Backbone as JSON, one array per atom type, in Angstrom:
{
  "sequence": "GDVIAWGVDKATFQIRQALARNQTDSSTIIRIRENIFDNSSLSNHNEWKHLYRYPYGELGNFIAFCDDGKSCWISSSRGRDTTALFKLNIETKECDSETTPIYDERCDISEVVLDKDSRNVSMVSFNYEKRELTFFDSTLENHFTKLLKQGPVCSLGEIKIIGKARDETLWLVSYEASDAPNIYALYCTITQNMTPIFCTQPSLLQYRFSRMDVVSIPARDGLRLVAYLTRPPSAKRTNPKPNSRAPALPLVLLVHGGPWERDYFG",
  "N": [[-98.15, 14.88, 94.64], [-95.28, 14.9, 96.85], [-93.0, 14.59, 95.37], [-90.35, 15.78, 93.41], [-88.62, 15.06, 91.44], [-87.6, 12.24, 89.44], [-85.64, 9.23, 89.28], [-83.77, 6.95, 87.26], [-82.62, 3.61, 87.3], [-80.05, 2.78, 85.37], [-79.11, 0.3, 84.69], [-81.19, -1.51, 84.87], [-83.35, -0.18, 83.92], [-85.37, 0.67, 85.58], [-87.52, 2.76, 87.54], [-86.15, 3.82, 90.28], [-85.44, 5.73, 92.08], [-86.29, 8.69, 93.84], [-86.71, 12.18, 94.29], [-87.74, 14.14, 96.86], [-89.65, 16.82, 98.36], [-89.96, 18.09, 101.52], [-92.8, 19.46, 102.83], [-93.1, 20.71, 105.23], [-90.65, 21.5, 106.52], [-89.09, 22.23, 104.41], [-86.96, 20.63, 103.69], [-84.98, 18.38, 101.66], [-85.4, 15.13, 100.34], [-83.94, 12.02, 99.56], [-85.32, 9.23, 98.12], [-85.42, 5.71, 97.73], [-86.02, 2.53, 96.12], [-86.24, -1.11, 96.12], [-84.52, -3.27, 93.76], [-86.57, -4.75, 91.49], [-85.99, -7.07, 90.17], [-84.26, -8.41, 91.69], [-84.01, -11.24, 93.3], [-82.92, -11.97, 95.68], [-83.65, -10.34, 97.71], [-86.0, -10.04, 100.27], [-87.79, -8.13, 100.87], [-90.51, -5.78, 100.37], [-90.72, -4.9, 97.1], [-91.87, -2.65, 96.01], [-91.86, -0.77, 97.93], [-91.0, 2.39, 99.05], [-88.11, 3.85, 100.43], [-86.53, 6.07, 102.77], [-83.44, 7.4, 102.0], [-81.54, 9.48, 102.22], [-81.23, 12.75, 103.65], [-81.46, 16.19, 103.02], [-81.13, 18.98, 104.89], [-82.86, 22.18, 104.92], [-81.27, 24.58, 102.91], [-78.91, 23.18, 102.58], [-76.84, 21.71, 100.04], [-76.89, 19.43, 97.23], [-77.3, 16.22, 95.53], [-78.84, 13.28, 94.09], [-76.89, 11.07, 92.17], [-76.23, 8.62, 90.7], [-76.97, 5.08, 90.48], [-74.76, 2.46, 91.55], [-72.97, -0.2, 89.84], [-73.6, -2.6, 91.09], [-76.1, -2.23, 92.09], [-76.63, -1.98, 94.76], [-75.5, 0.09, 96.0], [-74.84, 3.64, 95.76], [-74.13, 6.81, 94.14], [-73.89, 10.02, 95.52], [-74.08, 13.6, 95.92], [-73.24, 16.0, 98.42], [-73.53, 18.66, 100.79], [-73.88, 18.48, 103.42], [-72.98, 19.02, 106.73], [-70.64, 20.13, 105.92], [-68.57, 22.68, 104.31], [-68.49, 22.79, 101.59], [-69.84, 21.06, 98.7], [-69.5, 17.53, 98.4], [-68.51, 14.38, 96.91], [-70.06, 11.3, 97.48], [-70.08, 7.76, 98.1], [-72.66, 5.72, 98.8], [-73.87, 3.05, 100.8], [-76.8, 1.42, 100.15], [-78.33, -0.15, 101.85], [-77.19, 0.02, 104.49], [-76.83, 2.72, 104.65], [-74.41, 3.96, 104.94], [-71.29, 5.63, 104.33], [-68.83, 4.81, 101.89], [-65.8, 4.65, 103.05], [-63.32, 4.14, 101.96], [-63.11, 5.01, 99.34], [-64.4, 7.45, 99.15], [-65.11, 10.56, 100.96], [-64.99, 12.61, 97.95], [-63.63, 15.68, 97.33], [-63.2, 19.31, 97.32], [-61.89, 21.68, 99.37], [-62.19, 24.35, 98.81], [-64.29, 24.87, 97.04], [-67.5, 23.88, 95.6], [-68.2, 20.57, 94.3], [-68.42, 20.18, 90.83], [-68.85, 18.65, 88.53], [-69.4, 15.28, 87.61], [-68.15, 12.4, 86.22], [-68.97, 9.23, 85.21], [-67.91, 5.84, 84.62], [-69.22, 4.1, 81.85], [-69.84, 1.37, 81.97], [-68.84, 0.11, 84.42], [-69.59, 2.04, 86.19], [-67.99, 3.34, 87.98], [-66.18, 6.14, 89.33], [-64.82, 8.21, 86.93], [-63.9, 10.76, 86.42], [-63.82, 13.93, 88.03], [-64.8, 17.36, 88.37], [-63.81, 20.6, 89.51], [-64.51, 24.03, 90.16], [-62.94, 26.5, 91.07], [-60.98, 28.75, 90.74], [-60.45, 28.32, 88.04], [-61.84, 25.86, 85.79], [-61.04, 22.79, 86.99], [-59.74, 19.56, 86.53], [-59.98, 16.33, 87.91], [-58.69, 13.19, 87.61], [-59.63, 9.74, 87.68], [-59.3, 7.69, 86.08], [-56.95, 6.46, 84.03], [-56.94, 6.08, 81.28], [-58.92, 7.81, 80.29], [-57.78, 10.23, 81.09], [-55.51, 10.22, 79.47], [-56.68, 10.54, 76.94], [-57.7, 13.16, 77.18], [-55.3, 14.52, 77.41], [-54.24, 14.1, 74.86], [-56.16, 15.53, 73.4], [-55.65, 18.1, 74.34], [-53.06, 18.61, 73.34], [-53.58, 18.72, 70.62], [-55.33, 20.77, 70.3], [-56.64, 24.24, 70.48], [-56.31, 25.39, 73.03], [-55.13, 26.19, 76.4], [-55.23, 24.66, 78.7], [-56.44, 21.68, 80.38], [-58.91, 22.05, 81.52], [-60.31, 23.66, 79.79], [-61.47, 22.09, 77.93], [-64.27, 20.28, 76.91], [-66.43, 17.45, 76.98], [-69.01, 16.98, 74.86], [-70.74, 15.09, 73.81], [-71.1, 11.52, 73.13], [-70.56, 8.72, 70.91], [-72.51, 5.68, 70.76], [-70.84, 3.46, 71.21], [-68.75, 4.77, 72.25], [-66.45, 5.4, 70.83], [-66.24, 7.65, 69.33], [-66.16, 11.05, 69.94], [-67.84, 14.13, 70.59], [-66.47, 17.17, 71.1], [-65.76, 20.29, 72.78], [-63.75, 23.19, 72.53], [-63.0, 25.67, 74.73], [-61.78, 28.49, 74.96], [-60.54, 31.44, 76.65], [-59.91, 33.6, 75.1], [-60.91, 33.39, 72.55], [-63.47, 32.4, 70.18], [-65.68, 29.57, 70.75], [-64.71, 26.32, 69.68], [-65.78, 23.47, 67.98], [-65.25, 19.95, 67.78], [-64.5, 16.66, 66.43], [-63.47, 13.7, 68.01], [-61.6, 10.8, 67.78], [-61.36, 7.93, 69.62], [-59.93, 5.7, 68.99], [-57.98, 6.19, 66.95], [-57.01, 8.4, 68.15], [-57.11, 10.98, 67.19], [-57.98, 14.36, 66.51], [-60.52, 16.18, 64.88], [-61.37, 19.25, 63.68], [-64.65, 20.74, 63.52], [-66.46, 23.01, 63.4], [-66.53, 26.57, 64.03], [-68.04, 28.57, 66.51], [-68.41, 31.32, 66.2], [-67.21, 32.38, 63.59], [-66.58, 34.81, 62.39], [-65.2, 36.25, 64.25], [-62.65, 35.33, 64.34], [-60.74, 36.76, 62.97], [-59.9, 38.72, 64.62], [-57.86, 39.87, 67.36], [-57.96, 38.82, 70.61], [-57.97, 39.39, 74.18], [-56.5, 37.39, 76.71], [-57.96, 36.0, 79.64], [-56.98, 36.64, 83.02], [-56.49, 35.23, 86.23], [-57.26, 36.69, 89.31], [-56.66, 36.75, 92.68], [-58.06, 38.02, 95.49], [-57.36, 39.0, 98.73], [-59.64, 39.02, 101.42], [-61.09, 40.82, 104.25], [-61.99, 39.0, 106.12], [-60.31, 36.86, 105.95], [-60.79, 35.06, 103.95], [-60.63, 34.49, 100.36], [-61.26, 36.41, 97.46], [-62.21, 35.51, 94.34], [-61.35, 36.8, 91.25], [-61.48, 38.07, 87.86], [-59.29, 39.3, 85.46], [-58.99, 41.24, 82.6], [-56.73, 42.39, 80.38], [-55.74, 44.93, 77.98], [-54.74, 43.76, 74.7], [-52.21, 44.75, 73.99], [-50.98, 45.37, 76.35], [-48.53, 44.77, 78.91], [-48.2, 41.65, 80.57], [-47.16, 41.36, 83.03], [-47.01, 42.5, 86.44], [-46.51, 45.93, 87.15], [-43.57, 47.37, 88.67], [-43.36, 48.91, 91.96], [-43.58, 52.47, 92.01], [-42.82, 52.66, 89.4], [-42.78, 53.82, 85.96], [-44.73, 52.83, 84.39], [-47.44, 52.95, 82.14], [-50.64, 53.92, 83.33], [-53.64, 52.06, 83.3], [-57.08, 52.32, 82.4], [-59.71, 51.08, 84.5], [-62.42, 48.92, 84.53], [-64.76, 47.9, 86.72], [-66.68, 45.18, 87.48], [-68.99, 44.18, 89.63], [-70.41, 41.31, 90.81], [-73.53, 39.83, 91.99], [-74.39, 37.99, 95.01], [-74.81, 35.45, 97.64], [-75.02, 33.2, 96.02], [-74.56, 33.21, 93.31], [-72.01, 33.55, 90.78], [-69.18, 34.68, 88.79], [-67.44, 33.15, 86.03], [-64.41, 31.7, 84.74], [-63.46, 32.38, 81.41]],
  "CA": [[-97.41, 14.47, 95.82], [-94.14, 15.73, 97.22], [-91.86, 14.25, 94.54], [-90.0, 16.83, 92.45], [-87.82, 14.47, 90.37], [-87.48, 10.8, 89.47], [-84.37, 8.73, 88.77], [-83.83, 5.61, 86.68], [-81.45, 2.73, 87.36], [-79.76, 2.53, 83.96], [-78.81, -1.11, 84.46], [-82.44, -2.28, 84.78], [-84.37, 0.72, 83.38], [-86.44, 0.83, 86.56], [-87.56, 3.98, 88.34], [-85.78, 3.37, 91.63], [-85.04, 6.85, 92.93], [-87.16, 9.87, 93.82], [-86.29, 13.34, 95.08], [-88.97, 14.69, 97.43], [-89.53, 18.04, 99.15], [-90.78, 18.1, 102.73], [-93.55, 20.71, 102.84], [-93.08, 21.29, 106.58], [-89.39, 22.17, 106.85], [-88.41, 22.52, 103.14], [-85.81, 19.77, 103.46], [-85.07, 17.54, 100.47], [-85.19, 13.74, 100.74], [-83.72, 11.01, 98.53], [-85.99, 7.96, 98.38], [-85.08, 4.64, 96.79], [-86.71, 1.25, 96.33], [-85.45, -2.28, 95.73], [-84.52, -3.76, 92.39], [-87.63, -5.75, 91.45], [-85.47, -8.3, 89.59], [-83.32, -8.99, 92.65], [-84.75, -12.23, 94.08], [-82.29, -12.21, 96.98], [-84.27, -9.47, 98.7], [-87.32, -10.5, 100.69], [-88.61, -6.98, 101.21], [-91.49, -5.34, 99.37], [-89.96, -4.17, 96.08], [-92.53, -1.39, 95.68], [-91.81, 0.1, 99.1], [-90.01, 3.45, 98.97], [-87.44, 4.09, 101.71], [-85.71, 7.26, 102.84], [-82.01, 7.11, 101.98], [-80.69, 10.61, 102.63], [-82.0, 13.98, 103.84], [-80.75, 17.47, 102.97], [-81.85, 20.07, 105.55], [-83.01, 23.39, 104.11], [-80.03, 25.34, 102.76], [-77.82, 22.3, 102.18], [-76.84, 21.42, 98.61], [-76.53, 18.08, 96.85], [-78.25, 15.55, 94.65], [-78.58, 11.88, 93.75], [-76.18, 11.06, 90.89], [-76.46, 7.37, 89.96], [-76.75, 3.8, 91.16], [-73.56, 1.74, 91.15], [-73.28, -1.35, 89.0], [-74.15, -3.69, 91.89], [-77.46, -1.91, 92.48], [-76.75, -1.95, 96.21], [-74.88, 1.33, 96.46], [-75.12, 4.74, 94.84], [-73.32, 8.04, 94.26], [-74.63, 11.25, 95.8], [-73.29, 14.75, 96.35], [-73.87, 16.61, 99.6], [-72.78, 19.65, 101.59], [-74.31, 18.33, 104.82], [-71.86, 18.96, 107.66], [-69.44, 20.6, 105.24], [-68.68, 24.0, 103.7], [-68.64, 22.6, 100.14], [-70.39, 19.76, 98.35], [-68.54, 16.45, 98.14], [-69.07, 13.18, 96.29], [-70.08, 10.17, 98.39], [-70.64, 6.48, 97.69], [-73.46, 5.26, 99.92], [-74.48, 1.73, 100.81], [-78.24, 1.66, 100.24], [-78.89, -0.88, 102.99], [-76.7, 0.55, 105.76], [-76.8, 4.18, 104.55], [-73.09, 4.41, 105.35], [-70.4, 6.05, 103.25], [-67.65, 4.01, 101.62], [-64.7, 5.51, 103.48], [-62.11, 3.84, 101.22], [-63.08, 5.73, 98.06], [-65.03, 8.77, 99.27], [-65.62, 11.55, 100.0], [-64.13, 13.32, 97.01], [-64.05, 17.07, 97.55], [-62.23, 20.39, 97.35], [-62.32, 22.54, 100.47], [-62.39, 25.72, 98.35], [-65.49, 25.07, 96.22], [-68.35, 22.71, 95.4], [-67.94, 19.7, 93.16], [-69.27, 20.71, 89.77], [-69.11, 17.69, 87.46], [-69.02, 13.91, 87.92], [-68.2, 11.53, 85.04], [-68.9, 7.82, 85.6], [-67.68, 4.87, 83.56], [-70.51, 3.63, 81.35], [-70.08, -0.02, 82.34], [-68.63, -0.16, 85.84], [-70.15, 3.16, 86.93], [-67.02, 3.92, 88.89], [-65.88, 7.54, 89.0], [-63.71, 8.38, 85.98], [-63.38, 12.12, 86.51], [-64.65, 14.97, 88.65], [-64.25, 18.69, 88.13], [-64.08, 21.67, 90.47], [-64.34, 25.32, 89.5], [-62.64, 27.54, 92.05], [-60.51, 29.84, 89.88], [-60.76, 27.8, 86.71], [-62.32, 24.47, 85.81], [-59.93, 21.88, 87.23], [-60.16, 18.18, 86.36], [-59.29, 15.29, 88.67], [-58.97, 11.94, 86.91], [-59.49, 8.46, 88.36], [-59.19, 6.75, 84.97], [-55.77, 6.88, 83.28], [-57.26, 6.1, 79.85], [-59.62, 9.07, 80.03], [-56.79, 11.3, 81.24], [-54.66, 10.21, 78.29], [-57.45, 11.13, 75.84], [-57.73, 14.61, 77.38], [-53.96, 15.02, 77.1], [-54.16, 14.14, 73.4], [-57.0, 16.64, 72.93], [-54.97, 19.36, 74.67], [-51.94, 18.8, 72.43], [-54.06, 18.98, 69.27], [-56.33, 21.84, 70.3], [-56.21, 25.64, 70.58], [-56.44, 25.9, 74.39], [-53.92, 26.11, 77.21], [-55.4, 23.8, 79.87], [-57.42, 20.61, 80.24], [-60.21, 22.54, 81.96], [-60.99, 24.36, 78.7], [-61.97, 21.07, 77.02], [-65.48, 19.62, 77.42], [-67.05, 16.41, 76.17], [-70.42, 17.34, 74.66], [-71.48, 13.86, 73.59], [-70.33, 10.36, 72.68], [-71.27, 7.68, 70.19], [-72.95, 4.61, 71.67], [-69.69, 2.63, 71.58], [-67.78, 5.7, 72.85], [-65.23, 5.54, 70.04], [-66.27, 8.97, 68.71], [-66.62, 12.07, 70.88], [-68.0, 15.52, 70.21], [-65.84, 17.97, 72.15], [-65.67, 21.73, 72.55], [-62.62, 23.92, 73.08], [-63.58, 26.92, 75.22], [-60.71, 29.39, 75.38], [-61.01, 32.75, 77.12], [-59.55, 34.64, 74.14], [-61.33, 32.99, 71.2], [-64.78, 31.74, 70.17], [-65.64, 28.13, 70.95], [-64.5, 25.46, 68.51], [-66.26, 22.11, 68.17], [-64.43, 19.0, 67.04], [-64.71, 15.24, 66.63], [-62.26, 13.02, 68.48], [-61.67, 9.34, 67.67], [-60.58, 7.32, 70.7], [-59.11, 4.63, 68.44], [-56.81, 6.81, 66.32], [-56.61, 9.5, 69.02], [-56.98, 12.18, 66.36], [-59.04, 15.35, 66.62], [-60.86, 16.84, 63.62], [-62.27, 20.4, 63.9], [-65.89, 20.75, 62.74], [-66.86, 24.39, 63.11], [-66.35, 27.6, 65.05], [-69.35, 29.15, 66.8], [-68.44, 32.69, 65.67], [-66.02, 32.47, 62.73], [-66.25, 36.2, 62.04], [-64.32, 36.81, 65.28], [-61.31, 34.76, 64.25], [-59.82, 37.74, 62.38], [-59.5, 39.69, 65.64], [-57.02, 39.42, 68.46], [-58.61, 39.07, 71.9], [-57.11, 39.27, 75.36], [-56.74, 36.24, 77.57], [-58.31, 36.3, 81.02], [-56.08, 36.26, 84.1], [-57.15, 35.06, 87.53], [-56.75, 37.54, 90.38], [-57.21, 36.33, 93.97], [-57.99, 39.19, 96.36], [-57.63, 38.65, 100.14], [-60.69, 39.79, 102.09], [-60.82, 41.09, 105.65], [-62.32, 37.84, 106.96], [-59.33, 35.81, 105.74], [-61.09, 34.33, 102.74], [-60.13, 35.12, 99.16], [-62.23, 36.71, 96.43], [-61.71, 35.17, 93.01], [-61.74, 37.77, 90.23], [-60.87, 37.85, 86.55], [-58.78, 40.54, 84.89], [-58.69, 41.22, 81.17], [-55.94, 43.55, 79.98], [-55.64, 45.12, 76.52], [-53.74, 42.84, 74.1], [-50.88, 45.35, 73.9], [-50.44, 45.62, 77.69], [-47.68, 43.74, 79.46], [-48.94, 40.78, 81.47], [-46.52, 41.36, 84.34], [-47.38, 43.63, 87.27], [-45.43, 46.92, 87.2], [-42.92, 47.54, 89.96], [-43.76, 50.15, 92.64], [-42.94, 53.73, 91.59], [-42.38, 52.6, 88.01], [-43.47, 54.76, 85.09], [-45.61, 52.08, 83.49], [-48.68, 53.72, 81.94], [-51.82, 53.44, 84.05], [-54.74, 51.66, 82.43], [-58.41, 52.46, 83.03], [-60.24, 49.82, 85.03], [-63.87, 48.77, 84.65], [-64.99, 46.89, 87.75], [-68.04, 44.63, 87.46], [-69.22, 43.42, 90.87], [-71.62, 40.49, 90.67], [-74.26, 39.57, 93.23], [-74.04, 36.76, 95.71], [-73.65, 34.55, 97.56], [-75.31, 31.98, 95.28], [-74.13, 33.34, 91.91], [-70.63, 34.0, 90.61], [-68.67, 34.69, 87.43], [-66.55, 32.03, 85.76], [-63.33, 31.93, 83.79], [-63.79, 32.05, 80.04]],
  "C": [[-96.26, 15.41, 96.09], [-92.91, 15.46, 96.38], [-91.61, 15.34, 93.5], [-89.15, 16.29, 91.31], [-87.74, 12.96, 90.57], [-86.14, 10.39, 88.87], [-84.46, 7.29, 88.34], [-82.52, 4.87, 86.92], [-81.14, 2.29, 85.94], [-79.45, 1.07, 83.66], [-80.08, -1.92, 84.24], [-83.58, -1.48, 84.17], [-85.59, 0.82, 84.29], [-86.37, 2.21, 87.2], [-87.35, 3.56, 89.78], [-85.45, 4.5, 92.57], [-86.0, 8.01, 92.76], [-86.57, 10.94, 94.72], [-87.55, 14.05, 95.55], [-88.67, 15.93, 98.26], [-90.5, 17.98, 100.32], [-91.47, 19.45, 102.84], [-93.5, 21.42, 104.18], [-91.82, 22.1, 106.84], [-88.54, 22.48, 105.61], [-87.12, 21.72, 102.95], [-86.05, 18.92, 102.21], [-84.66, 16.11, 100.83], [-84.97, 12.88, 99.5], [-84.43, 9.73, 98.96], [-85.55, 6.96, 97.32], [-85.97, 3.44, 97.08], [-85.87, 0.12, 95.77], [-85.51, -2.53, 94.23], [-85.53, -4.9, 92.29], [-87.16, -7.07, 90.84], [-84.48, -8.99, 90.51], [-84.08, -9.94, 93.57], [-84.14, -12.49, 95.45], [-82.92, -11.38, 98.08], [-85.68, -9.96, 98.99], [-88.25, -9.35, 101.01], [-89.58, -6.67, 100.08], [-90.78, -4.45, 98.36], [-90.59, -2.82, 95.77], [-92.47, -0.39, 96.83], [-90.68, 1.11, 98.95], [-89.43, 3.72, 100.36], [-86.63, 5.38, 101.63], [-84.23, 6.86, 102.9], [-81.18, 8.24, 102.57], [-81.55, 11.87, 102.7], [-81.06, 15.18, 103.81], [-81.58, 18.51, 103.72], [-81.91, 21.3, 104.65], [-81.69, 24.18, 104.1], [-78.84, 24.5, 102.37], [-77.98, 21.94, 100.7], [-76.47, 19.96, 98.36], [-77.59, 17.45, 95.98], [-77.88, 14.07, 94.55], [-77.95, 11.87, 92.36], [-76.47, 9.78, 90.1], [-76.33, 6.18, 90.89], [-75.42, 3.22, 90.68], [-73.95, 0.47, 90.42], [-73.86, -2.52, 89.78], [-75.6, -3.45, 92.31], [-77.68, -1.77, 93.97], [-76.09, -0.73, 96.83], [-75.13, 2.39, 95.41], [-74.17, 5.9, 95.11], [-74.25, 9.22, 94.54], [-73.62, 12.37, 96.06], [-74.01, 15.41, 97.51], [-72.94, 17.61, 100.25], [-73.12, 19.51, 103.07], [-73.11, 18.13, 105.74], [-70.56, 19.46, 107.08], [-69.66, 22.02, 104.74], [-68.9, 23.9, 102.2], [-69.23, 21.22, 99.87], [-69.27, 18.77, 98.03], [-69.28, 15.29, 97.51], [-68.94, 12.01, 97.26], [-70.6, 8.93, 97.68], [-71.34, 5.88, 98.89], [-73.92, 3.83, 99.72], [-75.97, 1.91, 101.06], [-78.84, 1.01, 101.47], [-78.48, -0.25, 104.32], [-76.72, 2.07, 105.82], [-75.47, 4.77, 104.99], [-72.23, 4.72, 104.13], [-69.23, 5.08, 103.12], [-66.42, 4.87, 101.9], [-63.42, 5.26, 102.7], [-62.0, 4.67, 99.94], [-63.65, 7.14, 98.15], [-64.93, 9.26, 100.71], [-64.53, 12.11, 99.09], [-64.56, 14.78, 97.04], [-62.87, 18.02, 97.38], [-62.72, 21.37, 98.4], [-62.64, 23.97, 100.02], [-63.72, 25.93, 97.64], [-66.26, 23.76, 96.1], [-67.82, 21.84, 94.26], [-68.9, 20.08, 92.05], [-69.62, 19.7, 88.69], [-68.6, 16.32, 87.89], [-69.2, 13.08, 86.65], [-68.0, 10.1, 85.52], [-68.61, 6.95, 84.39], [-69.02, 4.26, 83.15], [-70.85, 2.23, 81.85], [-69.97, -0.26, 83.84], [-69.31, 0.86, 86.74], [-69.28, 3.58, 88.12], [-66.72, 5.35, 88.44], [-64.66, 7.58, 88.09], [-63.07, 9.75, 86.12], [-64.35, 12.98, 87.29], [-64.0, 16.31, 88.32], [-64.67, 19.64, 89.24], [-63.81, 22.99, 89.75], [-64.17, 26.41, 90.54], [-62.17, 28.8, 91.32], [-60.84, 29.52, 88.43], [-61.33, 26.4, 86.88], [-61.11, 23.55, 85.91], [-60.45, 20.44, 87.21], [-59.31, 17.26, 87.23], [-59.68, 13.95, 88.08], [-58.76, 10.74, 87.83], [-59.37, 7.33, 87.34], [-58.05, 7.22, 84.07], [-56.04, 6.93, 81.78], [-57.96, 7.4, 79.48], [-58.66, 10.25, 80.13], [-55.9, 11.38, 80.01], [-55.38, 10.82, 77.08], [-57.5, 12.66, 75.97], [-56.37, 15.22, 77.07], [-53.76, 15.11, 75.6], [-54.97, 15.31, 72.84], [-56.33, 17.99, 73.2], [-53.84, 19.63, 73.69], [-52.4, 19.18, 71.02], [-54.98, 20.18, 69.17], [-55.76, 23.22, 70.54], [-56.3, 26.23, 71.98], [-55.19, 25.6, 75.19], [-54.03, 25.14, 78.38], [-56.48, 22.77, 79.62], [-58.83, 21.09, 80.6], [-60.99, 23.28, 80.9], [-61.52, 23.4, 77.64], [-63.19, 20.4, 77.66], [-65.97, 18.57, 76.44], [-68.54, 16.74, 76.08], [-71.28, 16.09, 74.49], [-70.57, 12.76, 73.08], [-71.2, 9.45, 71.83], [-71.6, 6.55, 71.16], [-71.79, 3.74, 72.11], [-68.53, 3.46, 72.14], [-66.46, 5.79, 72.09], [-65.13, 6.91, 69.38], [-66.89, 9.96, 69.68], [-66.85, 13.38, 70.14], [-67.48, 16.36, 71.36], [-65.89, 19.45, 71.78], [-64.43, 22.28, 73.23], [-63.12, 25.31, 73.44], [-62.49, 27.8, 75.82], [-61.29, 30.73, 75.8], [-60.76, 33.86, 76.11], [-59.92, 34.28, 72.71], [-62.72, 32.38, 71.28], [-64.62, 30.23, 70.3], [-65.48, 27.39, 69.62], [-64.96, 24.05, 68.86], [-65.47, 21.17, 67.26], [-64.89, 17.58, 67.32], [-63.39, 14.61, 67.05], [-62.5, 11.52, 68.42], [-60.78, 8.73, 68.73], [-59.67, 6.2, 70.19], [-57.83, 5.19, 67.83], [-56.21, 7.92, 67.18], [-56.32, 10.77, 68.23], [-58.21, 13.06, 66.52], [-59.25, 16.02, 65.28], [-61.8, 18.0, 63.9], [-63.49, 20.32, 63.0], [-66.29, 22.17, 62.38], [-66.53, 25.28, 64.3], [-67.69, 28.29, 65.26], [-69.5, 30.57, 66.25], [-67.21, 32.93, 64.79], [-65.63, 33.9, 62.37], [-65.31, 36.84, 63.05], [-62.88, 36.32, 65.18], [-60.29, 35.74, 63.67], [-59.31, 38.74, 63.42], [-58.62, 39.04, 66.7], [-57.68, 39.81, 69.78], [-57.62, 38.86, 73.04], [-57.5, 38.04, 76.17], [-57.06, 36.7, 78.99], [-57.18, 35.88, 81.96], [-56.89, 36.16, 85.39], [-56.46, 35.95, 88.55], [-57.44, 37.11, 91.68], [-56.98, 37.44, 94.98], [-58.27, 38.77, 97.8], [-58.67, 39.59, 100.75], [-60.36, 39.95, 103.58], [-61.09, 39.9, 106.55], [-61.37, 36.67, 106.76], [-59.6, 34.96, 104.52], [-60.55, 35.1, 101.53], [-61.26, 35.29, 98.15], [-61.6, 36.42, 95.07], [-62.25, 36.18, 92.0], [-60.99, 37.47, 88.94], [-60.53, 39.19, 85.93], [-58.47, 40.34, 83.42], [-57.98, 42.51, 80.8], [-56.01, 43.73, 78.46], [-54.57, 44.21, 75.93], [-52.33, 43.41, 74.09], [-50.23, 45.56, 75.27], [-49.56, 44.45, 78.13], [-48.45, 42.95, 80.51], [-48.3, 40.7, 82.84], [-46.95, 42.61, 85.11], [-46.22, 44.63, 87.33], [-44.85, 47.04, 88.61], [-43.4, 48.85, 90.62], [-42.92, 51.33, 92.16], [-42.4, 53.66, 90.16], [-43.21, 53.56, 87.17], [-44.34, 54.03, 84.05], [-46.93, 52.83, 83.35], [-49.86, 53.08, 82.68], [-52.92, 53.13, 83.05], [-56.07, 51.89, 83.14], [-58.94, 51.1, 83.44], [-61.76, 49.9, 85.11], [-64.12, 47.61, 85.6], [-66.46, 46.46, 87.73], [-68.2, 43.73, 88.67], [-70.51, 42.64, 90.72], [-72.29, 40.3, 92.02], [-73.84, 38.26, 93.86], [-75.03, 36.49, 96.83], [-73.85, 33.34, 96.65], [-74.85, 32.04, 93.81], [-72.69, 33.85, 91.87], [-70.3, 34.04, 89.13], [-67.71, 33.52, 87.27], [-65.5, 32.42, 84.72], [-63.79, 31.54, 82.39], [-64.72, 33.05, 79.4]]
}
C-alpha cells in the first residue's frame, strides 16, 4: 500500500496512526483511527481518516497521541519557514491556540520530550547556533541544572538524556563538549547526584583541545550564515583590533553543501 510508517497509541497499545505517501503528488498524509476501547464513539473504529497533509517539500511528522486520546502532537512547516510543534484536536482538526504552536523563527524544532504520564510537553530543543533547550516542566529543568553544575560542560545544550529506567529515577546521560570526548554518566533523580561511567575516548583526555566558537556571518540577502571557528589553544579568544600587530593565523575553510544539510556545534 501507500503506508510508509505506523504509530502506536502508548496508552492502549493500539496501532492508531499511519503515515502515507500520495503516489500522485508526493505529499505525505497522517491518518488516524478511533480508539477501539472508547465506547462513546459511534463511528467505525477500523475506519482510517485523514488528519493532516504535508504538501511535497514541507517538513513535519506525527509525534504522539495525548493522554485523552482525542488530540495529538505533530510538527509541521506548512505555511511557515520553520517546523513548529502543534497540538491538534483529532475530531475538529484544529490547533490548540492556547498552548501551541511552539517554534523558533530561525530554525526547525529538533527535539520534543513529553511527560510519560500526562504526555504534556516537558521540553523542546532548537539548534540554530547551538542546541538550545526550552523547558515547560520546572522539575525537569531543575534536574538539568543539577547535571550542568556537576558535569564538565558549559551549557545545558551539551547534556543529553540517552535513556531512563522504567520508573525514571535513574537516567543515562551524555556530556558532549566541543573540546573533549563524550562522557557518559548515571544520574539519580532522587539524590540528584551524577556518577560518571566512562569516557568514549579516554586516550584523548591527556590532550588539550580548543573550544568551538560560533560565528554568525551576514549574507547579502539579509540572512545570517552560522559558522563555527576553532582557534589554536594558545590563541587569544578576543578579536584583534584593526591595524594591530596580532599574529595572523592560517584559516582552513570547510564549506558544506546545502540547503538540507548543515554542520553542528560540537
